[in-house]
Structures are given as C-alpha cells and as structure tokens.
C-alpha positions in Angstrom: 16.0 129.4 -152.1 12.1 129.4 -152.2 10.6 126.8 -154.7 8.9 128.8 -157.8 8.4 126.1 -160.1 9.3 126.2 -163.7 8.1 125.0 -167.0 10.0 123.6 -170.1 9.5 124.5 -173.7 8.2 122.1 -176.4 10.6 120.0 -178.0 9.7 118.1 -181.2 12.4 115.5 -182.4 12.4 113.1 -185.2 12.2 109.5 -183.6 13.9 107.7 -186.3 10.8 105.5 -186.9 8.8 107.8 -189.1 7.3 109.9 -186.3 8.1 112.8 -184.0 7.6 113.1 -180.3 6.9 116.0 -178.1 7.3 116.7 -174.1 7.6 119.3 -171.6 8.8 119.1 -168.1 9.0 121.2 -165.3 12.3 122.3 -163.5 13.3 123.8 -160.4 13.6 127.8 -160.6 15.2 130.4 -158.2 13.0 133.4 -157.4 14.7 135.5 -159.9 14.6 133.0 -162.4 11.6 134.0 -164.2 13.8 137.3 -165.2 15.5 134.7 -167.6 12.9 131.9 -168.0 14.8 130.0 -170.8 17.4 128.8 -168.2 14.8 127.0 -166.5 13.5 125.0 -169.2 14.1 121.5 -169.8 12.4 119.2 -172.6 11.9 115.3 -172.1 13.3 113.5 -175.0 12.3 110.3 -176.2 14.1 108.6 -179.1 11.9 105.6 -179.5 8.7 107.0 -181.4 5.6 108.2 -179.7 5.5 108.6 -176.0 4.2 105.8 -174.0 4.3 106.0 -170.5 5.9 102.6 -169.9 8.2 102.5 -172.8 11.8 101.9 -172.0 12.6 105.1 -173.9 10.6 107.3 -171.9 9.6 105.4 -168.8 12.9 106.4 -167.1 12.9 110.2 -167.7 9.3 110.3 -166.5 10.1 108.5 -163.2 13.4 110.5 -162.8 11.3 113.7 -162.8 8.6 112.3 -160.5 11.4 111.2 -158.2 13.3 114.7 -158.6 9.9 116.5 -157.9 9.1 114.3 -154.8 12.6 115.0 -153.4 12.2 118.5 -154.0 8.7 118.6 -152.3 10.4 116.9 -149.2 13.2 119.2 -148.9 11.9 122.6 -149.8 8.4 124.3 -150.2 8.0 122.9 -153.8 4.4 122.9 -154.5 4.9 119.9 -157.0 5.7 119.5 -160.6 4.5 120.2 -163.8 4.4 118.1 -166.9 2.9 119.7 -170.4 2.1 117.2 -172.9 2.0 118.7 -176.4 1.0 118.1 -179.9 1.3 121.0 -182.8 -0.6 121.3 -185.9 -1.5 123.8 -188.6 -4.9 125.7 -189.2 -3.7 126.8 -192.7 -2.1 123.7 -194.2 -2.3 120.5 -192.6 1.0 119.6 -194.2 2.5 122.1 -191.6 1.3 119.7 -189.0 3.1 116.6 -187.4 4.3 114.1 -189.8 4.4 111.7 -187.0 0.9 111.5 -186.9 0.4 111.5 -190.7 -0.7 115.3 -190.4 -4.0 114.2 -188.5 -4.6 116.6 -185.9 -7.4 114.7 -184.4 -5.2 111.8 -184.1 -2.5 113.6 -182.4 -4.8 115.2 -179.9 -6.5 111.9 -179.0 -2.9 110.4 -178.7 -1.5 113.0 -176.4 -4.9 113.3 -174.7 -4.4 109.3 -173.8 -1.0 110.0 -172.6 -2.1 112.8 -170.1 -4.8 109.8 -169.1 -2.0 107.5 -168.6 0.2 109.9 -166.6 -2.9 110.5 -164.1 -3.4 106.8 -163.9 0.2 106.0 -163.1 1.1 108.9 -160.9 -2.1 110.0 -159.6 -5.1 112.0 -161.0 -5.1 113.9 -157.6 -2.2 115.9 -158.7 -0.2 115.4 -155.4 3.2 115.4 -156.9 2.7 116.4 -160.8 0.2 118.1 -162.5 -0.4 117.1 -166.1 -1.6 119.6 -168.9 -2.5 118.8 -172.1 -1.6 121.2 -174.6 -1.7 122.0 -178.5 0.8 124.2 -180.4 -1.0 125.9 -183.5 2.1 126.9 -185.6 0.6 129.3 -188.2 -0.3 131.9 -185.4 2.3 130.7 -183.1 -0.3 130.1 -180.4 -0.9 127.8 -177.5 -4.0 126.0 -177.1 -4.7 124.8 -173.4 -7.2 121.9 -173.0 -8.9 121.9 -169.5 -9.6 118.8 -167.4 -13.3 118.8 -168.7 -13.5 117.5 -172.1 -14.1 120.3 -174.7 -12.9 123.0 -172.5 -10.2 124.7 -174.5 -8.4 128.2 -174.7 -6.7 129.2 -177.9 -4.3 132.0 -176.6 -4.5 133.6 -180.3 -8.4 134.2 -179.6 -7.5 135.8 -176.3 -5.1 138.7 -177.3 -8.0 141.3 -176.8 -8.6 140.0 -172.9 -7.3 141.5 -170.0 -4.8 139.7 -168.1 -7.3 139.3 -165.3 -9.8 138.0 -167.7 -7.4 135.3 -168.9 -6.3 134.4 -165.6 -9.6 133.8 -164.4 -10.6 131.5 -167.4 -7.3 129.6 -167.1 -7.9 129.1 -163.2 -11.3 127.8 -164.0 -9.6 125.4 -166.2 -7.5 124.2 -163.7 -8.7 124.9 -160.4 -6.6 122.3 -158.3 -3.3 123.5 -159.7 -1.2 124.9 -156.5 -1.1 128.6 -157.0 2.8 128.9 -157.2 2.5 126.4 -160.4 -0.3 128.4 -161.8 1.6 131.7 -161.5 4.5 130.3 -163.1 2.3 129.0 -166.2 0.8 132.3 -166.8 3.7 133.9 -168.3 3.5 131.1 -171.0 -0.2 131.6 -171.7 0.0 135.7 -171.7 0.3 136.9 -175.4 1.1 133.4 -176.6 
C-alpha cells in the first residue's frame, strides 16, 4: 500500500461551556481511497471548549495524531500529516456565525490563527511531520477560505469558481510552497469547487 495522505472534514460541536470547537485531521488513505473520500475523514473532538494545544481535553488527540503520523512516516512512504484548523462565519448575517465567539468572526479568526501558531511552536514550523493549515468556512456560500502562511494571503474558493483548475492549483501552491506534493494533491479535491 502506498501512502496517499488524507484529510478530514470540519466538526463543529457544542462544548457544553457556551462555545463550539472545530478541528480537522489527516488520516491514512489507500491509493483508491479518493474514490470515496468520506471514509478517510476523521475530525478531532474536544469537549472542553475552544481548542488549546496543551489542554487536557485536546492535547492527547493532538499528540496521538502526531505519533500516528510519525509511525506512518517511519513504516511507509508517508510524506507527513495534515491538520486543518477551522473557524466558520456567515457573510450575510453575523448571527449565523459561531456562537462560541459571540458571532465575532475576527475573534474566531484570530483565535484559530493563534492555534496554528501554537501547533507550529510545539510541533515544528518546518512541517517535517505535520503541515498545519488555517481555514475559514463561509456558511452562506458554503465556501472554504484558505489562509496562506504569509499574513493576509487568502483564497476564498467562492471567488475562484471561474478559475481553471490549473490557475487555482498554482495560486494554492504559492500559498503552501513547502507542503509535500502528495499532501498538496490530496488537499486540492477539497479546494476545487468548494
């Protein structure tokens, strides 16, 4: 079996403490896995409120996934893992945004950007084992909003629907130049048309 990577879907669950939490993870996929990508998707869940890298409700999941990816890299041709840190919002009505941040999109975006920084601080900004992405989900147009590693570089997929696949691929590649090609290729089906 050859490693092909994999990505999970976002999960927004009520924390029981007045907030919602979101997370994505990468799971191992067989070569034929993308014929049915949903079977390769696995969300992180945290019941303790907003994700914090060292929180007792979240840290074990983060560490387990890191160790899982590391073992896969040692045993197979796995190029590494992908973690996508998400927030969601509504362009049309702030009250359709995230209640966990009191419908404040800027606060949600800043909080999740800080979580990405924390991942990079703890697990390495060179992305030797895991590559960390920051992504918004605009719920009115059901669009993914990818944030690049350079502050302010953003691609809202809803604004790219008229682009060719080649142009979208080139723009996304420019945002994530250090991402291994195999992981990037597995990310692109989620970007195209979403």
